[in-house]
The first five atom37 places (N, CA, C, CB, O) and aatype in JSON, in Angstrom:
{
  "aatype": [12, 14, 6, 8, 1, 7, 1, 7, 8, 7, 1, 16, 10, 17, 1, 0, 0, 12, 8, 17, 7, 7, 6, 8, 7, 0, 3, 18, 5, 10, 10, 5, 16, 6, 19, 7, 7, 0, 15, 3, 1, 10, 4, 16, 16, 6, 7, 10, 10, 15, 10, 1, 19, 19, 8, 5, 0, 6, 0],
  "atom_mask": [
    [1, 1, 1, 1, 1],
    [1, 1, 1, 1, 1],
    [1, 1, 1, 1, 1],
    [1, 1, 1, 1, 1],
    [1, 1, 1, 1, 1],
    [1, 1, 1, 0, 1],
    [1, 1, 1, 1, 1],
    [1, 1, 1, 0, 1],
    [1, 1, 1, 1, 1],
    [1, 1, 1, 0, 1],
    [1, 1, 1, 1, 1],
    [1, 1, 1, 1, 1],
    [1, 1, 1, 1, 1],
    [1, 1, 1, 1, 1],
    [1, 1, 1, 1, 1],
    [1, 1, 1, 1, 1],
    [1, 1, 1, 1, 1],
    [1, 1, 1, 1, 1],
    [1, 1, 1, 1, 1],
    [1, 1, 1, 1, 1],
    [1, 1, 1, 0, 1],
    [1, 1, 1, 0, 1],
    [1, 1, 1, 1, 1],
    [1, 1, 1, 1, 1],
    [1, 1, 1, 0, 1],
    [1, 1, 1, 1, 1],
    [1, 1, 1, 1, 1],
    [1, 1, 1, 1, 1],
    [1, 1, 1, 1, 1],
    [1, 1, 1, 1, 1],
    [1, 1, 1, 1, 1],
    [1, 1, 1, 1, 1],
    [1, 1, 1, 1, 1],
    [1, 1, 1, 1, 1],
    [1, 1, 1, 1, 1],
    [1, 1, 1, 0, 1],
    [1, 1, 1, 0, 1],
    [1, 1, 1, 1, 1],
    [1, 1, 1, 1, 1],
    [1, 1, 1, 1, 1],
    [1, 1, 1, 1, 1],
    [1, 1, 1, 1, 1],
    [1, 1, 1, 1, 1],
    [1, 1, 1, 1, 1],
    [1, 1, 1, 1, 1],
    [1, 1, 1, 1, 1],
    [1, 1, 1, 0, 1],
    [1, 1, 1, 1, 1],
    [1, 1, 1, 1, 1],
    [1, 1, 1, 1, 1],
    [1, 1, 1, 1, 1],
    [1, 1, 1, 1, 1],
    [1, 1, 1, 1, 1],
    [1, 1, 1, 1, 1],
    [1, 1, 1, 1, 1],
    [1, 1, 1, 1, 1],
    [1, 1, 1, 1, 1],
    [1, 1, 1, 1, 1],
    [1, 1, 1, 1, 1]
  ],
  "atom_positions": [
    [[99.37, 102.61, 178.0], [98.61, 103.52, 178.83], [97.12, 103.26, 178.59], [98.99, 105.0, 178.53], [96.69, 103.1, 177.45]],
    [[96.37, 103.23, 179.65], [94.96, 102.88, 179.53], [94.17, 103.7, 178.51], [94.31, 103.03, 180.85], [93.29, 103.16, 177.83]],
    [[94.48, 104.96, 178.4], [93.71, 105.81, 177.46], [93.96, 105.48, 175.99], [94.04, 107.26, 177.7], [93.21, 105.93, 175.12]],
    [[95.0, 104.7, 175.72], [95.31, 104.33, 174.33], [94.94, 102.88, 174.02], [96.79, 104.55, 174.07], [95.16, 102.42, 172.9]],
    [[94.39, 102.17, 174.97], [94.04, 100.77, 174.76], [92.8, 100.64, 173.9], [93.82, 100.06, 176.1], [91.96, 101.54, 173.84]],
    [[92.71, 99.5, 173.23], [91.53, 99.21, 172.43], [91.55, 99.83, 171.05], [0.0, 0.0, 0.0], [90.54, 99.79, 170.35]],
    [[92.66, 100.39, 170.64], [92.76, 101.04, 169.32], [93.61, 100.23, 168.34], [93.33, 102.43, 169.48], [93.73, 100.61, 167.18]],
    [[94.19, 99.12, 168.81], [94.98, 98.28, 167.92], [96.44, 98.67, 167.8], [0.0, 0.0, 0.0], [97.17, 98.06, 167.03]],
    [[96.88, 99.69, 168.54], [98.27, 100.14, 168.44], [99.25, 99.05, 168.89], [98.48, 101.41, 169.27], [100.26, 98.81, 168.23]],
    [[98.96, 98.41, 170.01], [99.85, 97.37, 170.53], [99.96, 96.2, 169.57], [0.0, 0.0, 0.0], [101.06, 95.69, 169.33]],
    [[98.85, 95.77, 169.02], [98.84, 94.65, 168.08], [99.62, 95.01, 166.8], [97.39, 94.26, 167.73], [100.37, 94.19, 166.28]],
    [[99.45, 96.23, 166.31], [100.18, 96.67, 165.13], [101.67, 96.71, 165.41], [99.69, 98.05, 164.67], [102.47, 96.26, 164.58]],
    [[102.05, 97.24, 166.56], [103.47, 97.29, 166.93], [104.03, 95.88, 167.08], [103.65, 98.08, 168.24], [105.13, 95.6, 166.6]],
    [[103.29, 94.99, 167.75], [103.7, 93.61, 167.95], [103.96, 92.93, 166.6], [102.63, 92.82, 168.74], [105.01, 92.31, 166.4]],
    [[103.01, 93.04, 165.68], [103.14, 92.38, 164.38], [104.28, 92.97, 163.56], [101.83, 92.49, 163.6], [104.97, 92.25, 162.85]],
    [[104.49, 94.27, 163.66], [105.62, 94.91, 162.96], [106.95, 94.42, 163.52], [105.53, 96.46, 163.08], [107.88, 94.18, 162.76]],
    [[107.04, 94.26, 164.84], [108.28, 93.77, 165.45], [108.55, 92.33, 165.03], [108.19, 93.87, 166.99], [109.7, 91.98, 164.76]],
    [[107.52, 91.51, 164.98], [107.7, 90.11, 164.55], [108.14, 90.05, 163.09], [106.38, 89.32, 164.74], [109.0, 89.25, 162.73]],
    [[107.56, 90.89, 162.27], [107.93, 90.93, 160.85], [109.38, 91.4, 160.7], [106.99, 91.87, 160.07], [110.15, 90.8, 159.95]],
    [[109.75, 92.45, 161.41], [111.1, 92.98, 161.32], [112.11, 91.92, 161.75], [111.25, 94.25, 162.19], [113.12, 91.71, 161.09]],
    [[111.83, 91.24, 162.86], [112.73, 90.2, 163.34], [112.9, 89.08, 162.33], [0.0, 0.0, 0.0], [114.01, 88.61, 162.09]],
    [[111.79, 88.66, 161.72], [111.85, 87.61, 160.71], [112.65, 88.04, 159.49], [0.0, 0.0, 0.0], [113.43, 87.26, 158.94]],
    [[112.45, 89.26, 159.07], [113.17, 89.79, 157.9], [114.67, 89.96, 158.18], [112.58, 91.13, 157.47], [115.47, 89.96, 157.24]],
    [[115.05, 90.1, 159.42], [116.45, 90.33, 159.77], [117.12, 89.13, 160.43], [116.54, 91.51, 160.69], [118.16, 89.26, 161.07]],
    [[116.53, 87.96, 160.26], [117.17, 86.72, 160.67], [117.13, 86.38, 162.15], [0.0, 0.0, 0.0], [117.94, 85.58, 162.61]],
    [[116.22, 86.97, 162.9], [116.14, 86.65, 164.32], [115.71, 85.19, 164.51], [115.14, 87.6, 165.05], [114.77, 84.74, 163.86]],
    [[116.4, 84.48, 165.37], [116.03, 83.11, 165.68], [114.91, 83.08, 166.73], [117.25, 82.32, 166.18], [114.11, 82.14, 166.76]],
    [[114.86, 84.09, 167.57], [113.81, 84.18, 168.58], [113.7, 85.63, 169.03], [114.1, 83.24, 169.79], [114.6, 86.44, 168.79]],
    [[112.6, 85.94, 169.67], [112.41, 87.25, 170.27], [111.93, 87.02, 171.71], [111.38, 88.12, 169.46], [111.06, 86.19, 171.95]],
    [[112.5, 87.74, 172.62], [112.2, 87.61, 174.04], [111.27, 88.74, 174.45], [113.5, 87.61, 174.91], [111.54, 89.92, 174.19]],
    [[110.17, 88.38, 175.09], [109.2, 89.38, 175.53], [109.08, 89.35, 177.04], [107.83, 89.15, 174.88], [109.16, 88.29, 177.66]],
    [[108.88, 90.5, 177.6], [108.64, 90.6, 179.03], [107.31, 91.32, 179.2], [109.81, 91.34, 179.78], [107.14, 92.43, 178.71]],
    [[106.38, 90.69, 179.91], [105.08, 91.31, 180.13], [104.72, 91.22, 181.61], [103.99, 90.63, 179.27], [105.3, 90.44, 182.36]],
    [[103.78, 92.03, 182.0], [103.24, 91.94, 183.35], [102.21, 90.81, 183.35], [102.61, 93.31, 183.82], [101.29, 90.82, 182.54]],
    [[102.36, 89.87, 184.25], [101.45, 88.73, 184.3], [100.02, 89.23, 184.47], [101.84, 87.77, 185.46], [99.71, 89.94, 185.42]],
    [[99.16, 88.86, 183.53], [97.76, 89.27, 183.58], [97.5, 90.67, 183.07], [0.0, 0.0, 0.0], [96.35, 91.11, 183.05]],
    [[98.55, 91.38, 182.66], [98.4, 92.75, 182.18], [97.97, 92.79, 180.71], [0.0, 0.0, 0.0], [97.8, 91.76, 180.07]],
    [[97.79, 94.0, 180.21], [97.32, 94.18, 178.84], [98.26, 93.55, 177.82], [97.15, 95.67, 178.53], [97.81, 92.9, 176.88]],
    [[99.57, 93.72, 178.0], [100.52, 93.15, 177.05], [100.53, 91.62, 177.13], [101.94, 93.69, 177.31], [100.71, 90.95, 176.11]],
    [[100.33, 91.08, 178.31], [100.25, 89.63, 178.49], [99.02, 89.08, 177.75], [100.19, 89.27, 179.99], [99.11, 88.05, 177.08]],
    [[97.9, 89.75, 177.88], [96.68, 89.33, 177.19], [96.84, 89.44, 175.68], [95.47, 90.16, 177.66], [96.37, 88.57, 174.95]],
    [[97.5, 90.49, 175.21], [97.74, 90.64, 173.77], [98.57, 89.47, 173.26], [98.46, 91.97, 173.48], [98.23, 88.89, 172.23]],
    [[99.62, 89.13, 173.95], [100.47, 88.01, 173.53], [99.68, 86.71, 173.48], [101.67, 87.86, 174.46], [99.87, 85.9, 172.58]],
    [[98.81, 86.51, 174.45], [97.98, 85.3, 174.48], [97.06, 85.25, 173.26], [97.16, 85.24, 175.77], [96.91, 84.2, 172.64]],
    [[96.45, 86.37, 172.91], [95.56, 86.39, 171.75], [96.32, 86.22, 170.44], [94.77, 87.69, 171.72], [95.73, 85.84, 169.42]],
    [[97.63, 86.49, 170.46], [98.45, 86.29, 169.27], [99.01, 84.86, 169.21], [99.59, 87.3, 169.24], [99.8, 84.54, 168.33]],
    [[98.61, 84.03, 170.16], [98.99, 82.62, 170.12], [100.26, 82.26, 170.87], [0.0, 0.0, 0.0], [100.74, 81.13, 170.74]],
    [[100.8, 83.19, 171.65], [102.02, 82.89, 172.4], [101.69, 82.18, 173.71], [102.8, 84.17, 172.68], [100.61, 82.37, 174.28]],
    [[102.6, 81.38, 174.16], [102.47, 80.69, 175.44], [103.56, 81.2, 176.37], [102.57, 79.15, 175.27], [104.67, 81.5, 175.94]],
    [[103.24, 81.3, 177.65], [104.22, 81.72, 178.64], [105.21, 80.58, 178.89], [103.53, 82.15, 179.96], [104.81, 79.43, 179.07]],
    [[106.49, 80.91, 178.9], [107.48, 79.92, 179.24], [107.45, 79.65, 180.73], [108.87, 80.36, 178.81], [107.48, 78.49, 181.16]],
    [[107.4, 80.71, 181.52], [107.3, 80.61, 182.96], [107.42, 82.01, 183.56], [108.37, 79.66, 183.53], [107.84, 82.95, 182.88]],
    [[107.06, 82.12, 184.8], [107.25, 83.37, 185.54], [108.55, 83.22, 186.3], [106.04, 83.68, 186.51], [108.69, 82.34, 187.14]],
    [[109.5, 84.11, 186.0], [110.79, 84.05, 186.68], [110.69, 84.77, 188.02], [111.9, 84.67, 185.8], [111.18, 84.27, 189.03]],
    [[110.07, 85.91, 188.03], [109.93, 86.68, 189.28], [108.69, 87.53, 189.17], [111.19, 87.55, 189.57], [108.47, 88.19, 188.16]],
    [[107.9, 87.52, 190.19], [106.73, 88.38, 190.24], [106.79, 89.18, 191.53], [105.41, 87.56, 190.15], [106.73, 88.62, 192.62]],
    [[106.92, 90.5, 191.41], [107.03, 91.38, 192.57], [105.71, 91.44, 193.32], [107.47, 92.8, 192.13], [104.63, 91.42, 192.71]],
    [[105.8, 91.51, 194.61], [104.6, 91.64, 195.45], [104.16, 93.09, 195.43], [104.87, 91.16, 196.91], [104.99, 94.01, 195.45]],
    [[102.87, 93.31, 195.38], [102.33, 94.68, 195.34], [102.36, 95.32, 196.71], [100.9, 94.69, 194.81], [101.95, 96.47, 196.86]]
  ]
}
């Protein structure tokens, strides 16, 4: 939600999820983001690359 952006909550949650997955033997984690959205930008800053866009709904 826009009013909660810029406080580091998403990044903290992202890093905790990655840590939890690693500690519990996950071979991979699948993420779904809105192309160009806040979560997409967060993933990019964390060093992730997009595999591809499977479907993008028209506005």
